[in-house]
C-alpha positions, 0 to 999 in steps of 0.5 A, a space after each residue: 895080281 899080275 904086274 900090268 907093266 912089262 919087265 922091259 919094253 924097248 922101242 926105237 933103240 939105237 946105241 952108237 959108238 965110234 959112229 957105228 950102231 952097235 945095238 939096233 932094236 926097233 921093239 922088244 918087250 919082256 913081260 914081268 914073270 916071263 923068265 927069258 934068256 938073251 942068247 948070242 955070240 960075243 959081239 952080238 950086243 948082249 953086253 950093250 943091252 945089259 949096260 942099257 938096262 943098268 943105266 950105264 949107257 943111253 941110247 940115241 935120241 928118240 928111243 924108249 927104254 922102260 923098266 917096269 913101266 918107268 923110263 926114268 929111274 934113280 939107279 938106287 931105286 931101280 936096284 930094289 926092283 931089278 937086281 943085276 949080277 955079272 961075273 965082273 962085279 966080283 972083282 970089286 969085292 975081292 979088292 982091299 981092304 978085306 970085306 966080310 960076307 955079311 957086310 957085303 950083303 948089307 952094304 947092298 942097301 946103300 949101293 956101297 962096298 962095305 959099311 961106313 960109320 955114317 950109314 944107318 943100317 937096321 936090324 931089318 936089313 941084317 935079318 933080310 941079308 941073313 935070310 938072302 944068304 940062307 936062300 942061296 945056301 951061303 949063310 955058312 960063309 958069314 964071317 969070311 972075307 970075300 977074297 977068301 971065297 971060291 968063285 962059286 961061293 962069291 957069286 952066291 953072295 952077290 946073288 944074296 946081295 941082290 935078293 936082300 932087296 926082294 927085287 921083282 927080277 934078276 938080270 944075270 949077265 954071264 953068271 957062270 963065267 969062271 965056274 968049274 963044272 961042279 960049281 956051275 951045276 950047283 949054282 944053276 940049281 940054286 938059281 932054279 930055287 930063286 925062280 921057283 920063289 917067284 923072282 923073274 930071271 933075265 939070263 944073258 949068255 952064249 951057253 945053251 947049257 946054262 938055260 934053266 928049265 924055268 926059262 921058256 923064252 929065247 931072244 937071239 941077238 946077232 950083229 946088234 940086232 934081234 935075230 929071232 925071238 920065241 919059245 925055247 923049244 922052237 929056237 934051241 935047235 941045230 938050225 937056229 943055233 947054226 945060223 946064230 953062231 955061224 958054226 954047224 951045231 947039233 942040239 941034244 935035249 937032255 931031260 929039261 936041259 939042252 946041250 950043244 955040240 959043234 959038228 966037225 968032219 968025221 963026227 961031233 966034237 963035244 
């Protein structure tokens, strides 16, 4: 049966920093099961929205922020329903002391970096962690330290750390940052498998090339406000992206994917 509560429901949201409103969203709702991309330039409010959802900051009084129907979450409990992955998370797991891959995933059950003597982890947690690593084709990395992995390998382990909880959705904040073209291709292909398995994806990006075929809805942010919201086929156009990024942009559909090129005098620069 479909979840009756939306993944995300915002109303009257204003986030103020240094007496400036950096995010102003009167209303935004994303249904459970609705794979969605939040698209915008740097400074558009994407990172602020991520922090709002992750409970790293709070809006001005009078706002409503509901995740799966609840406006009050224990952060640890929220992680069981909404896995959050960002490129900056990797820095936490590369640091000393060395952290082994399976320990990294299992420690996600305790929201800690690594496992400690007082933590009572179970065989079921280990089995779930191994299964999650296999799901993202990273089980061969067990036994290695996080610091020894490539950027793409470490990113897969962090996805597995989130998936071990069997969350209903993943919030992916610029997940391809730092990946070379080959690693990005394989990483996006892995995410398609995650989506096919029934996990809802909420992708935060400014690269339309990273918008998976499984994503049908685009929410565009500009200057901290909702610029456009609609179907992917309607919004991934040269006209819409030119307005969003303040640059002349041409869009090339390529099968189920989209590519953007900046138009310069004398031709298109790819």
